[in-house]
C-alpha positions as CSV (number, residue, x, y, z in Angstrom):
1,M,-17.3,-0.9,5.8
2,N,-18.4,-0.3,9.3
3,R,-15.1,-0.7,11.1
4,H,-11.4,-0.3,10.4
5,Q,-8.5,-1.6,12.6
6,V,-4.8,-1.2,12.6
7,L,-3.5,-4.6,13.6
8,G,0.1,-5.6,14.2
9,C,0.8,-1.9,15.0
10,Q,4.5,-1.8,15.8
11,V,7.0,0.9,15.2
12,R,7.4,1.4,11.4
13,R,4.8,-1.0,10.2
14,A,1.0,-1.6,10.3
15,L,-1.8,-3.6,8.8
16,V,-5.1,-1.9,8.0
17,V,-8.1,-4.3,7.9
18,A,-11.5,-3.5,6.4
19,V,-14.3,-5.4,8.1
20,L,-17.9,-5.4,6.9
21,D,-20.6,-7.1,9.0
22,G,-17.9,-9.2,10.8
23,E,-16.2,-10.3,7.6
24,V,-12.7,-9.2,6.6
25,V,-13.1,-7.7,3.1
26,G,-9.8,-6.0,2.5
27,T,-6.3,-5.3,3.8
28,T,-3.4,-2.9,3.2
29,A,-0.1,-3.1,5.0
30,F,3.0,-1.0,5.1
31,N,6.5,-1.2,6.4
32,S,9.6,0.9,6.4
33,A,11.4,-0.9,3.6
34,G,11.9,0.1,0.0
35,P,12.4,-2.3,-3.0
36,A,15.3,-4.6,-2.7
37,H,18.0,-4.9,-5.3
38,P,17.9,-7.5,-6.8
39,P,15.3,-8.3,-8.0
40,H,14.3,-4.6,-8.5
41,P,16.5,-2.2,-10.4
42,R,19.2,-0.5,-8.4
43,H,17.9,3.0,-9.2
44,L,14.6,2.2,-7.4
45,A,16.4,0.8,-4.3
46,E,18.5,4.0,-4.2
47,R,15.4,6.3,-4.7
48,Y,13.4,4.4,-2.0
49,P,15.8,3.5,0.8
50,P,14.6,1.7,3.9
51,G,13.7,4.0,6.7
52,P,12.2,7.1,5.0
53,T,10.2,4.9,2.6
54,A,6.8,3.5,3.6
55,Q,6.2,0.6,1.3
56,L,2.6,-0.5,0.7
57,L,2.1,-4.3,0.8
58,R,-0.7,-6.8,0.7
59,V,-3.4,-4.6,-0.8
60,C,-6.1,-7.3,-1.1
61,V,-9.9,-7.1,-1.4
62,R,-12.3,-10.0,-1.6
63,A,-13.7,-10.3,-5.1
64,A,-17.3,-9.6,-4.1
65,H,-16.3,-6.3,-2.5
66,R,-14.1,-4.9,-5.3
67,R,-15.1,-1.6,-6.8
68,H,-17.0,-0.7,-3.6
69,G,-14.2,1.2,-1.9
70,P,-12.3,-1.1,0.5
71,A,-9.0,-0.8,-1.3
72,R,-9.1,3.0,-1.6
73,R,-10.1,3.2,2.0
74,T,-7.5,0.9,3.4
75,V,-4.8,2.5,1.2
76,D,-5.8,5.9,2.4
77,L,-5.8,4.8,6.1
78,A,-2.3,3.2,5.7
79,C,-1.0,6.4,4.1
80,A,-2.6,8.5,6.9
81,F,-1.0,6.2,9.5
82,A,2.4,6.5,7.8
83,A,2.1,10.3,7.7
84,D,1.0,10.5,11.4
85,E,3.8,8.0,12.4
86,G,6.4,10.4,11.1
87,G,9.8,9.8,9.6
88,Y,8.6,8.9,6.1
89,D,9.1,11.1,3.1
90,R,7.3,9.0,0.5
91,I,5.1,6.0,-0.1
92,Y,6.2,3.3,-2.6
93,L,4.6,0.2,-4.0
94,H,5.0,-2.2,-6.8
95,T,2.3,-4.4,-8.4
96,N,1.7,-7.1,-10.9
97,A,-0.2,-5.2,-13.7
98,D,-1.5,-8.5,-15.1
99,V,-3.9,-8.9,-12.2
100,P,-7.3,-7.8,-13.4
101,G,-8.2,-4.3,-12.2
102,V,-4.9,-3.6,-10.4
103,E,-3.2,-1.3,-12.9
104,P,-6.2,1.1,-13.4
105,F,-6.7,1.2,-9.6
106,W,-3.1,2.3,-9.0
107,R,-3.1,4.7,-11.9
108,R,-6.0,6.6,-10.2
109,V,-4.2,6.5,-6.8
110,A,-0.5,6.8,-7.5
111,E,2.1,8.0,-9.9
112,E,4.1,5.5,-12.0
113,V,7.8,5.8,-11.4
114,F,9.0,2.7,-13.5
115,D,7.3,0.2,-15.7
116,A,9.4,-2.9,-15.5
117,R,7.3,-5.0,-17.9
118,P,9.9,-4.7,-20.7
119,T,12.7,-5.8,-18.4
120,G,11.0,-9.1,-17.3
121,E,12.1,-8.2,-13.8
122,H,10.3,-11.1,-12.0
123,G,10.2,-13.5,-14.9
124,P,7.4,-14.6,-17.2
125,G,3.8,-13.9,-16.2
126,V,4.7,-11.1,-13.8
127,A,4.2,-7.6,-15.1
128,T,5.7,-5.3,-12.5
129,V,5.0,-1.6,-12.4
130,H,6.4,0.6,-9.6
131,F,4.4,3.5,-8.2
132,E,4.7,6.3,-5.6
133,I,2.1,8.1,-3.6
134,P,3.2,11.5,-2.4
135,L,3.0,11.4,1.4
136,A,1.0,14.7,1.6
137,V,-1.7,13.3,-0.8
138,R,-4.4,11.3,0.8
139,V,-6.7,9.2,-1.5
140,G,-9.9,10.1,0.4
141,G,-8.8,12.5,3.0
142,A,-9.0,10.1,6.0
143,G,-7.0,10.6,9.1
144,L,-6.3,8.4,12.1
145,S,-9.4,9.7,13.8
146,D,-11.2,7.4,11.3
147,V,-9.4,4.3,12.6
148,H,-11.3,2.5,15.3
149,G,-10.0,-0.2,17.6
150,A,-6.3,0.2,17.0
151,V,-4.6,-2.8,18.6
152,P,-0.9,-2.5,19.5
153,A,1.2,-5.6,18.8
154,G,2.6,-7.4,21.8
C-alpha cells in the first residue's frame, strides 16, 4: 500500500481505504454504534452502547491482496482514528466466522466476547462471533500521522 485515506470523515464515523497503485485493495469503516438488539443478544447491546463504542464495519480486502497486510493496516488506522477522535472507550465488531480466513484474522487482532454460532443468531449459514479490540491496543502501532489525504465529508 502506498497511500491511505480517511474518506467520509464526519464526526463519529470514518472509512479507511487502502490504495495500491491506484487500485482500492481494502477498506475498514467505523461508526459510533454498538450492536443492535435484536438481532444481537441484549447483553452485547448493553455492554457496547452507541456513543462510547466504535464499531468496526466493512473490513474488506480484494482476494489477490489478502494475507499481505491491507486488513491489518486499515483496521489499525481505523482504531487510531477512533482513539484520536476521542469519546470512545472500546472498539467492537462482529463477523461471520464461516467466511474463509476471517476467524483466524480476528483472533490475532481482537478478543472474542461472545460466540453466537450455537444460538443461530442470524439464521442458517451465518456463524456470528463478536469481538472487542481494547482501544489502547493498536494492531501495528500506526497513528494518524500515517494517514495521508484525509478528506472531510461535505
